[in-house]
C-alpha positions as CSV (number, residue, x, y, z in Angstrom):
1,M,0.0,0.0,0.0
2,A,1.2,3.4,-0.8
3,R,1.6,5.8,2.1
4,P,-0.4,9.1,1.9
5,S,1.7,11.9,0.8
6,A,2.7,14.7,3.2
7,L,0.5,17.1,1.2
8,I,-2.6,15.3,2.3
9,W,-1.5,15.5,6.0
10,L,-0.6,19.1,5.6
11,A,-4.1,19.9,4.1
12,L,-5.8,18.1,7.0
13,L,-3.7,20.0,9.5
14,L,-4.5,23.3,7.9
15,I,-8.3,22.5,7.8
16,L,-8.2,21.8,11.6
17,L,-6.0,24.7,12.5
18,L,-7.4,27.4,10.3
19,P,-10.6,29.0,11.5
20,T,-12.6,27.8,8.5
21,A,-16.1,26.3,8.5
22,A,-14.7,22.8,7.7
23,G,-12.2,23.0,10.5
24,R,-14.9,24.1,13.0
25,I,-17.2,21.3,11.9
26,L,-14.5,18.7,12.3
27,L,-13.5,20.0,15.8
28,D,-17.1,20.1,16.9
29,L,-17.7,16.6,15.7
30,A,-14.7,15.3,17.4
31,G,-15.6,17.1,20.6
32,G,-19.2,15.7,20.5
33,L,-17.9,12.2,20.0
34,M,-15.5,12.5,22.9
35,L,-18.3,13.8,25.1
36,V,-20.6,10.9,24.2
37,A,-17.7,8.5,24.8
38,L,-17.2,9.9,28.3
39,V,-20.8,10.3,29.4
40,L,-22.4,7.1,27.9
41,P,-21.0,4.7,30.6
42,F,-22.3,6.9,33.4
43,L,-25.8,7.1,31.7
44,L,-25.8,3.3,31.2
45,A,-24.8,2.7,34.8
46,G,-27.6,5.1,36.1
47,F,-30.3,3.4,34.0
48,G,-29.1,0.0,35.1
49,W,-29.3,1.0,38.8
50,L,-32.8,2.5,38.3
51,G,-33.9,-0.7,36.5
52,W,-32.5,-2.8,39.4
53,R,-34.4,-0.7,42.0
54,V,-37.6,-1.1,40.0
55,L,-37.2,-4.9,39.8
56,Q,-36.5,-5.0,43.6
57,S,-39.6,-3.0,44.4
58,R,-41.8,-5.4,42.4
59,M,-40.5,-8.5,44.3
60,V,-42.6,-10.1,47.0
61,T,-41.2,-12.1,49.9
62,C,-43.1,-15.3,51.0
63,Q,-44.2,-15.0,54.6
64,A,-43.8,-18.8,55.1
65,C,-40.4,-19.7,53.6
66,G,-38.8,-16.3,52.9
67,V,-38.2,-16.8,49.1
68,R,-38.2,-13.6,47.1
69,T,-40.1,-13.8,43.8
70,F,-42.4,-11.8,41.5
71,G,-45.8,-12.2,43.0
72,S,-47.7,-12.5,39.7
73,S,-49.3,-15.9,40.5
74,G,-50.3,-15.1,44.1
75,Q,-48.7,-18.4,45.3
76,C,-45.2,-19.1,46.4
77,P,-43.4,-21.4,43.8
78,V,-41.4,-23.1,46.5
79,C,-43.7,-23.9,49.4
80,G,-47.1,-23.1,47.8
81,A,-48.3,-20.6,50.5
82,G,-50.3,-17.6,49.5
83,L,-48.3,-14.4,48.8
84,S,-49.4,-11.1,50.3
85,D,-48.6,-7.6,49.0
86,T,-46.1,-6.8,51.8
87,S,-42.5,-7.9,51.6
88,E,-41.7,-7.5,55.3
89,L,-40.5,-10.4,57.2
90,G,-41.2,-8.8,60.6
91,D,-44.4,-10.6,61.5
92,F,-44.2,-13.9,59.5
93,K,-46.1,-16.9,61.1
94,D,-44.7,-20.3,61.6
95,A,-46.8,-23.4,62.0
96,G,-46.6,-23.0,65.8
97,G,-47.5,-19.3,66.0
98,I,-45.5,-16.0,65.8
99,S,-41.7,-16.4,65.7
100,T,-38.9,-14.0,65.9
101,P,-37.1,-13.1,62.7
102,A,-33.4,-14.1,62.6
103,S,-32.2,-10.5,62.3
104,A,-33.7,-9.7,65.7
105,A,-32.4,-12.8,67.6
106,T,-29.4,-12.5,69.9
107,I,-27.3,-15.5,70.7
108,D,-25.3,-15.5,73.9
109,I,-22.1,-17.4,73.8
110,T,-20.0,-18.2,76.9
111,A,-16.5,-19.4,76.8
112,E,-15.6,-22.5,78.7
113,D,-12.2,-24.0,79.3
114,A,-12.1,-27.5,77.9
115,G,-9.3,-28.4,80.2
116,S,-6.2,-30.2,79.3
117,E,-6.1,-34.0,79.2
118,G,-3.0,-35.6,80.3
């Protein structure tokens, strides 16, 4: 392949450097493309985050087994219990009555010396 002559490069450089209409259009086009290349990842990340938040708000938690699912059928796909509109786990009912959620439970641990055998 033949290399482009220096005259072509000089003409391109003059178009960009001289305040002509063609030089302004090329500079504006390059600036616009650079701006799109810098802003597009932030826009995509923002729309992805908003989409994730919308999906999370539409999910329902089963009061019996705790599985999170889209509540379109009105029935839990895992345990078959009916789904309510609330997604809180604070007052879920077990077979024996009201139980405490795991996030509110406190476990006391005491250290004991096992002793040495010998």
